[in-house]
C-alpha positions, 0 to 999 in steps of 0.5 A: 517272437511276435506277440501281435498275432495268435490263432483263435481256435474255436470248440470244433477246432477250426481256428482263425487268425487274430491281431491283438490290438494291445493299445486300442483301437486307435493306437496311431492317433497320438503319433500323428496328432502333433505334424512336425514331431511324426518322426520322433513319436513314430520312431519312440512307438517303434523302439517301445514295442519292438518285442510285439511286432519282430521285424513285422510292419506296425499296424497303425490305426487311426480312428475313433469314436465318433472321429471325422478323417483328417484332410491333411492325412496323406500330406503329413504321410507323405511329408514325413514317411522315410526309407527308414521307416516308411508309412503305408496308408492301407486297409486292414486286408491290406495289412494282413495281406502283407503279414503273408501266410506264415501261421502265429505260433500261439493258439488261444481258445476261450471266449477271449472276455477279459478285464486284465488289459482293456475296459470290456464295458459289459454293462451295455448288455443290460442298458435299454433291454428294449433294443435287445428284445427288438434285434432278438424279434427282428432276428427270429423273425427274419429266421422264420419267414426264410426257412418258411418260404424255402419249405413251402413257396419257389417264390424269390423273397431275397430283396425283401429279406436281404434288405431286412437283414441290411437292416440288422447289419445296420444296427449291429455296429459300434454303440448301436444296438448294445444301447450306449449312444445317444437318445436320438441314436437308440431311436434311429436303431429301433426304427432300423429293427423295426422296419427289419421285423415289418420286411420279415413279418411281410414275407412270412404273411405272403407264405402263410397266406399261400399255404392257406389257399389249399385250407378250407375257410373254416379250418387252419393249417398249423406250420412249423419253422423248424426242420424237426417235428414237434408238437406245438400249441396254437391259438384259433379263433372258431365260430361257436353258435349257441350250443356249449358242447365240449371241442375237439380237434381233427386233423386230415388224417381223422387224428382226433385232439384235445382242445382248450377253450380260453375266452369269448369273443365280444359279440355286439361290435357296435350299437349307436344312434344317429339321425337318419340325414346321416346314416346312409354316408356314415354307413357306406363308408364304414363298409370296405366291400363286405369288410365291417368292423374287421369282418364280412358282413353275412346278414343285413336287417333294414327295419324303419329306425333300426338298421342290424349287420351281422358279420361273420369271420366266414359268412354263410351267404355266399355274396353281398350285394353292396348295391342293392344294400344301399339301394334298400336302406336308401328307400328305408331312411326316405320313408322313415325320417328320425332317429335310427338304431345301427347294431352290429353283431358278431358271431359267437366266437370262442378263443381255442387252444390246440396241441397239433402235432407238425412234422419237420419244416411242414404243416397239419391241417385241422379243424376244430368242431363240437365233439366228445372229451378225448384224453389228454395225456400229460396235460396240465392239471392246477394242485395246491396253488400251482400247476402240474404237467407230469414233467415239472410242477410249479407251486406259488409260495406266500411270498410270490415265488415259485417252487419249482420240481422235476419228475427226476426230484429235481426242486428248485425254490425262490424262482422269480424272486426280484431284487432292486438296487441302486445304480450309480453308474452308467450306460457302460457299466453298472456301479454301486450305489455309495449306500446301497439298499436293496429291495426284495420283499414285497409288501404285498401278493395277490395270486390268480389262476387265469387258465386250469389246463389241459393244453395250457395252465396260467397263474398270474402273481402280482407283487407289489415293492416300495422302489426309491425313487432315485439317488439322492446326489446328496448322499449318493444313496438311494432316497427315502422316497419310495414309489409303490410298483406292481411287479406281474409275473405269469407263470404258464405251464404246456403239456408235455414242456419240461419247462415253467415259462414265466413272463415279467413285466411292469412300469418303471417309475424308478430312476439310476435302478438295477432289477434282477430277477433270481432263480436260487440252485440248491447246493453251490455250483462252481461255473455256470455254462451259456449259448454264446454265438456259435458254441456253448461257454462254459465259465467259472465264478470270477472275471479276470481283472488287473486293468482300470476296469473293475472285474464284475462276474456278470456274463451275456447269455443268448438262448440259455444260461445254466448252473447246475440243475437249473437250466434258463431259456432267455429270448434275447441277449441277456446279463447274468451273474452267478450270485455267491455261487448259489443263485442265478440272477438275470439282470431285467433292467438298469435304469441310468441317465448319462452315456458315460460317468466321469468318476466312475465306482468300478472303472478308472477312466470314462468310457465316453463323454458325460452326455445326458440321456434321459431315455436310458432311466426308462421311466414310464416305460414298459419293461419285461422279460420273457424266460422259461426255467427247466429243473434237470438234476443232469444239467443243459446238456442231458436236457437238450437245452439247445433244442428247448432253446429253439422251441421256446422261440420259435412258436408254430404258426397257424392261419385260417384257410383262404381255399373255399369249403372244398380246399385241400391241406397244404399237402405240398413238397416237404411233407404236409402234416396228414393226407391231403385233404381236411377233415370232412 
């Protein structure tokens, strides 16, 4: 029975034919390496692999990483192929077609992730996190732009979205977004992903501007890109005036929603002194139509020695006559030489949060105004050094970690613990140092409440750690020279959400190390589950080994990871491990200095050339990860992890109206948020 083919069956029962490259993807390289010995090499390979192929055509893969085609290939094929063993050059599609319609006898299920028969180089999931973040951002933006364009316009954005997808595909090739290439390769991949994101962002913003045309200038539209109704938090900037009355939001159908002020914006945008001889030229160069310092000129005052502008996002004055202004300023400067004061004053503006209900693929128009406070069911409140919203509570402990508990009694302690250890590996594989030193206890912890609810609560935890600066080549261990590293962790809880959001960031000052964030579990588990490409993958606690690579049980995850009563939502491809059956450990950073090392503690053979890649040390780089922790005794399925991951990664968009004070709400096609008119 032939062993080179099998059916790979997915969880839904569909299957594809797989050709197993048991000698690697360059198995014919050595066979054609010495032209005069090609016949003997081919005959020997045929004899050695007879049981695998069982009379089927033998697939010889001629190529490998960074290898150019041999211009003499066809010469060797013509010279050394014969009737007994003909050589045919073709594509993989040609080869599969020659095999015919017969289905392989063997069916395999599972993710086909094993170290037993070849290196899988799992460390690429944790190296150069910035690339993974860039890929996730680009993919999310393109998907959002596609959904919005389909729901709200009839315009054809395919040329732009197609170009964006092309850039993403160009970044997905072997050794590209995984970050195991040279620094120059990484820079090029990052540039492609940034271009894809920019293309998608332009389409998204274009669609949102079309939606905004039907909304009054002093109102907003909340836009949901997901195909199911939801309530989402949006942050708006409003002109407030001098009063400090409570704020509410009113939707087009008259519903009153609570609003949470979260900060004031500066009112003095400019205050400087300049001589009259240059004033006119400089001021006129700064004004673009009606725009000045990012806002629109509402009024101006010219007095001897003083020019003062009042600017606003939505000016009260219908027009600004720039020619009339220029004439008045020139006349005033001509009669009052000397020093002039130039001031640009903005309206008092407040940043406001509103939790807006939005229909599936639809919009809700709203306006923020002064009003009596309204009840905020399921709101966030500060309680005993933490935050609670009725569904989940997060309490900051003395060491800076969290105790996270749910309404069903689930409790997770020590959430957010950071453990930093050495890494003597390379971009392909983590390598434990000969003498490691784990740093897990902070030297200093500070806690500050930034927002108290009721729609969003935020607590900032800053922990200082003493990390060794690098590995010591003489000892193989971490150096005694340490550097102080402040790590900022923002703990965020939103109204109604059954999870706590974490944002961890720091500037990396150290080399040759691995940092992991831990979520301890209340009891031992036998395995984990995570979202894969097309299904949820369930795994045990160990990895299959037997080849030339030590089987580390570090696994990839997209969107979420779950073990026992803890589910973790993530934004990008992330590496995780279930440590000692007791903790989920997410790799935040792996910093190494070589593409590959010739002698690796966990791998028998080099993965590539031993090329220095100083960029992979991430020295001086801002490193960060965003995640959310869902405590649920029922596990990921009952907690609705797939839906929660969509809510976590796809925020509701908000756009200020562009339609004038008589505009209508964006009530087009598949579902406007409320009635057709914005609130009066």
